[in-house]
C-alpha positions, -999 to +999 in steps of 0.1 A: -065+118-097-049+119-062-061+150-043-046+167-013-064+165+021-067+195+044-074+192+081-080+222+104-063+217+138-088+230+163-090+233+201-120+237+223-101+261+245-090+297+249-060+294+225-049+273+195-023+246+199+002+275+202-005+288+237+004+324+231-021+327+203-047+342+226-024+373+230-025+379+193-041+413+186-065+398+160-074+367+181-111+365+191-116+362+229-151+347+228-137+312+225-164+297+246-192+309+224-211+290+197-206+319+173-168+316+175-168+279+164-196+285+138-176+313+122-146+290+119-168+262+105-181+285+077-145+296+068-133+260+066-163+249+045-157+279+022-122+266+018-134+231+010-115+216+040-120+179+045-123+181+083-121+202+114-103+182+140-105+189+178-075+179+199-082+175+236-068+167+270-086+161+303-068+185+325-053+219+327-015+220+322-010+224+359+018+198+365+043+227+369+049+232+406+017+214+413-003+245+410-027+260+383-019+296+391+007+302+363-016+283+339-045+305+346-025+337+347-007+330+314-038+316+297-022+283+288-051+261+278-069+269+310-103+268+294-111+233+280-146+226+267-161+194+256-150+191+219-180+170+208-204+197+219-183+223+202-181+204+169-219+199+169-224+236+169-202+236+138-222+208+123-254+229+126-241+255+101-223+233+076-233+205+052-200+190+040-172+198+065-161+167+083-158+170+121-136+151+145-131+151+183-106+134+206-117+109+232-094+088+254-093+051+256-079+053+291-108+072+307-139+064+288-157+031+282-157+016+247-194+012+246-198+049+255-174+060+228-189+037+202-224+050+209-214+087+211-195+089+178-218+066+159-246+089+169-226+120+159-220+103+125-257+098+120-266+134+131-240+147+106-250+123+078-216+106+077-192+135+085-177+123+118-143+110+130-129+099+163-093+108+172-081+079+193-057+089+222-045+071+253-039+104+272-006+116+285-003+125+322-011+120+358-033+151+361-057+137+336-058+105+357-065+124+389-094+143+373-109+110+362-106+094+396-072+076+394-040+082+413-017+080+383-016+074+346-010+039+332+024+031+317+029+040+281+030+006+263+003-009+285-020+019+276-017+009+240-022-028+248-054-018+265-063+005+236-061-024+211-089-042+230-108-009+232-107-007+194-119-042+190-149-034+211-157-001+194-153-015+159-171-047+169-201-028+181-201-006+150-203-037+129-232-054+147-259-036+127-260-046+090-267-019+065-302-031+056-312-042+091-339-015+095-371-019+074-396+000+095-425-020+081-455-007+101-481-029+086-460-060+090-449-050+125-412-055+116-389-026+126-356-044+120-345-079+110-334-097+142-309-118+123-292-086+110-286-071+145-259-090+163-245-091+199-208-086+204-201-107+236-165-095+238-141-107+265-105-097+264-076-096+288-084-061+300-119-053+288-153-068+281-185-056+265-217-075+258-241-056+236-264-056+216-253-022+204-280+005+201-270+027+171-275+016+135-249+018+107-243+053+092-240+065+056-202+061+057-204+028+077-188+042+108-167+073+118-132+077+104-105+067+128-078+093+134-045+085+152-013+104+160+009+080+179+045+089+172+063+065+195+073+030+183+043+015+200+021+043+188+031+037+152+023+000+156-012+010+168-017+034+139-007+008+114-035-015+127-063+010+132-056+045+118-074+058+087-062+094+089-028+097+106-017+130+121+021+133+117+046+160+124+077+152+103+108+172+112+118+180+076+112+169+040+137+141+037+128+125+070+091+129+060+096+109+028+113+081+047+087+081+075+058+082+050+071+051+032+077+034+066+042+040+079+026+029+046+047-003+047+036-009+083+000-008+072+007-032+043+024-056+068-008-060+087-028-068+057-042-033+049-042-014+017-018+015+023-041+038+003-067+032+031-044+052+055-039+089+048-010+108+063-015+145+071+016+164+081+014+193+106+020+228+091+018+263+106+014+285+075+020+322+081+007+337+048-002+371+034-006+388+001+032+393-001+062+375+013+073+406+031+040+410+049+041+373+059+076+377+074+063+407+093+034+386+107+058+359+118+081+385+136+051+399+154+038+365+164+072+354+179+070+383+203+039+369+220+054+338+238+073+336+270+094+309+288+066+301+313+043+290+284+068+264+274+076+252+309+039+246+316+034+227+284+066+206+287+055+196+322+021+186+308+033+167+278+061+148+294+043+142+327+072+156+347+073+187+369+099+210+353+098+232+383+116+205+402+148+212+382+170+243+378+174+256+343+208+242+338+205+211+360+209+178+340+183+152+340+195+119+354+193+087+333+165+074+356+145+106+352+148+104+314+138+068+314+109+074+337+091+099+315+058+083+307+042+111+288+049+119+251+079+097+245+083+110+210+089+145+224+114+131+249+132+112+222+135+143+200+157+158+228+177+127+236+183+119+199+204+150+195+233+132+213+230+152+246+234+124+272+219+143+301+199+172+288+189+202+310+157+220+313+172+246+290+181+219+265+145+207+265+132+242+259+157+251+232+152+219+212+114+216+214+111+253+206+132+248+175+110+219+167+080+242+162+098+264+137+116+238+116+110+235+079+085+207+083+061+227+105+062+264+097+060+279+062+061+317+057+053+335+025+026+344+000+001+319-014+025+307-040+053+302-015+032+281+008+016+261-021+051+254-035+061+237-003+028+218+000+030+206-036+065+192-031+056+173+000+024+160-016+039+150-049+071+132-038+053+120-016+060+128+020+023+131+030-012+128+016-023+162+030-018+187+058-030+195+093-032+233+092-024+247+126-034+284+131-012+309+148-044+326+159-081+323+152-100+329+131-075+350+111-050+323+102-077+301+086-091+331+068-057+340+054-051+304+043-085+301+025-079+335+008-043+331-003-034+294-004-065+274-013-070+292-047-034+285-056-037+248-048-069+246-068-053+264-098-026+237-097-051+209-097-040+196-063-071+204-044-109+203-050-129+232-062-161+216-050-169+188-026-174+156-046-195+138-021-213+142+012-195+120+037-160+124+052-149+092+035-159+107+002-137+138+009-107+116+020-111+091-008-117+062+016-140+034+008-169+026+031-156-002+053-171-037+048-185-054+079-158-072+098-129-059+076-110-047+106-109-083+121-088-095+091-064-067+096-061-073+133-057-110+129-029-104+104-011-081+129-012-108+155 
């Protein structure tokens, strides 16, 4: 029976994905302590979550006015820790919870990423995932020693080769390569450990790789590309796709489209799970939940949004007056999150202003596809409809604050989903692929998919 997937949306920073969350009266402030992440891990495992997933960027949101002062003052993601280290503290206190971290194909080498995440997968006994990103802005580039960020589509072209290298290395050790025969002096069969010798247009990597296969074969691949080029990338490589559909009807259409795109490159669409972003605000009663939402909405300010828009779109919003229209060239030149840009331009406003960007993207957070307010049954009703139609295979649960939002969800929503038979009461396996219902990948399976895409 098809079961819903639940992904916790985590940040190794001083707030959740919602920047004002640190101001919440119930938010913990020790967000740079192991105890903080370990507490969240225990809550998620108690709720039988598939995975805790760390988003990441490689810079403060200091694009606005070219200064980090407002970022630090307002607490807008000004603390950013290494997500892999944070998730390993969570691994130490859990036995089933899957764990994922983000790592950029633009600023790390494929051999490094392959070794790091395959090692994490071994150390967690098959519970790891890698969220593949190409990064979004020039400030990340400058932190990593470059003058500017690579153009959008070129980043994805390079990322295709990056994936070939990583998956290629992960496939170079066969499952039964290691025998550790002390008496016969045979540690591993040489003919079952292969060298990659990859040479592409943009990248190359020799090998042999130094980390054996893991209980689930290799880490699960997470992807969240929302642009046309990003969706093409997801169809080829993604196993767990993070989506943020605007509403139920568009979600159904997009779900079908993404599944069809996977089939078009030779993949089984069931091998690609789509999890839709949701911010549940839940309490024992609907009235209490509405009160929670009203209190939360008092926390944010305009500077929060201006700082994050500048970061996400790789454009300094301080350079424009609030009601000054963007020129066609400025709109076309945005090389950050193009899906966010397109959300604004698709409204029919030819030359949107800063205020238009703020209004439309703020509304995007609170639309029916993202925020659900009510008691456990109210939230479960929405989730069941999306799952059964289907418009998704599961949900990325974004917290309004931590750890309280996850605690509320586990207390009020999870039991209701379990009662309806939509969600597990116990973990059925030990690896992340077991949780997600994904088969262990056969050696070289990705090559067939990629060749079909070509």
